[in-house]
C-alpha positions as semicolon CSV with decimal commas, in nm:
position;residue;x (nm);y (nm);z (nm)
1;X;3,381;2,299;-4,689
2;X;3,418;2,645;-4,912
3;X;3,375;2,418;-5,246
4;X;3,056;2,294;-5,069
5;X;2,910;2,633;-4,983
6;X;3,006;2,786;-5,289
7;X;2,835;2,482;-5,508
8;X;2,516;2,513;-5,268
9;X;2,508;2,872;-5,344
10;X;2,510;2,815;-5,720
11;X;2,219;2,581;-5,717
12;X;2,031;2,825;-5,515
13;X;2,139;3,090;-5,777
14;X;2,023;2,914;-6,038
15;X;1,689;2,780;-5,847
16;X;1,622;3,192;-5,773
17;X;1,678;3,264;-6,157
18;X;1,418;3,017;-6,265
19;X;1,181;3,147;-5,984
20;X;1,198;3,522;-6,088
21;X;1,123;3,438;-6,438
22;X;0,825;3,213;-6,364
23;X;0,692;3,455;-6,091
24;X;0,737;3,728;-6,357
25;X;0,571;3,525;-6,650
26;X;0,254;3,443;-6,389
27;X;0,204;3,793;-6,314
28;X;0,198;3,886;-6,682
29;X;-0,067;3,591;-6,723
30;X;-0,271;3,716;-6,453
31;X;-0,252;4,078;-6,621
32;X;-0,011;4,247;-6,357
33;X;0,179;4,434;-6,660
34;X;-0,139;4,549;-6,847
35;X;-0,009;4,921;-6,797
36;X;0,317;4,854;-6,955
37;X;0,102;4,787;-7,282
38;X;0,106;5,103;-7,457
39;X;-0,176;5,020;-7,700
40;X;-0,554;4,851;-7,624
41;X;-0,607;4,497;-7,731
42;X;-0,886;4,233;-7,716
43;X;-0,883;4,038;-7,392
44;X;-0,706;3,735;-7,544
45;X;-0,412;3,962;-7,717
46;X;-0,382;4,154;-7,404
47;X;-0,302;3,845;-7,210
48;X;-0,055;3,735;-7,450
49;X;0,114;4,089;-7,443
50;X;0,120;4,080;-7,074
51;X;0,276;3,734;-7,060
52;X;0,513;3,797;-7,319
53;X;0,611;4,141;-7,103
54;X;0,639;3,935;-6,794
55;X;0,864;3,696;-6,974
56;X;1,093;3,969;-7,068
57;X;1,091;4,152;-6,703
58;X;1,155;3,806;-6,539
59;X;1,476;3,740;-6,784
60;X;1,555;4,093;-6,734
61;X;1,558;4,083;-6,344
62;X;1,706;3,708;-6,340
63;X;2,006;3,891;-6,553
64;X;2,065;4,109;-6,347
65;X;2,025;3,964;-5,953
66;X;2,139;3,598;-6,093
67;X;2,356;3,744;-6,305
68;X;2,607;3,939;-6,058
69;X;2,599;3,650;-5,822
70;X;2,691;3,419;-6,071
71;X;2,977;3,644;-6,200
72;X;3,101;3,617;-5,810
73;X;3,067;3,217;-5,814
74;X;3,262;3,210;-6,115
75;X;3,569;3,463;-5,942
76;X;3,579;3,232;-5,632
77;X;3,634;2,930;-5,828
78;X;3,880;3,082;-6,054
79;X;4,054;3,225;-5,796
80;X;4,058;2,875;-5,601
81;X;4,226;2,717;-5,932
82;X;4,454;2,973;-5,968
83;X;4,566;2,897;-5,581
84;X;4,568;2,536;-5,649
85;X;4,778;2,610;-5,988
86;X;5,038;2,790;-5,796
87;X;5,069;2,566;-5,512
88;X;5,138;2,300;-5,757
89;X;5,421;2,506;-5,943
90;X;5,612;2,564;-5,608
91;X;5,659;2,198;-5,532
92;X;5,737;2,088;-5,883
93;X;6,122;2,129;-5,939
94;X;6,201;2,398;-6,234
95;X;6,236;2,258;-6,567
C-alpha cells in the first residue's frame, strides 16, 4: 500500500513541476514579469524577455518545490530497498 501511495505522489510531483513551469511561462508571455526586465524594449522583445524570465522563475520554483519532494520520495524508496536487503540477508545462511 505504501508503494502505491509513494508512486502516486511521485506522479503528482512531476505533474506539479510541469504545471509550475507552464503557469510561470504563461505569466511571462502575458507580461506578468515586466517589472523584472531592467531595460526598456520594444513590445515584441519585451514579450520574449518576460517569457524567458517566466520560464526561469518556473524552473527555479519547480526545482525547489518538486526537488525537495523528489528527494524525500527517493529516500523512502532507498530505505525500502535497504530494509528488503536486510530481511533477505537474515534469511540466507552465512557463507
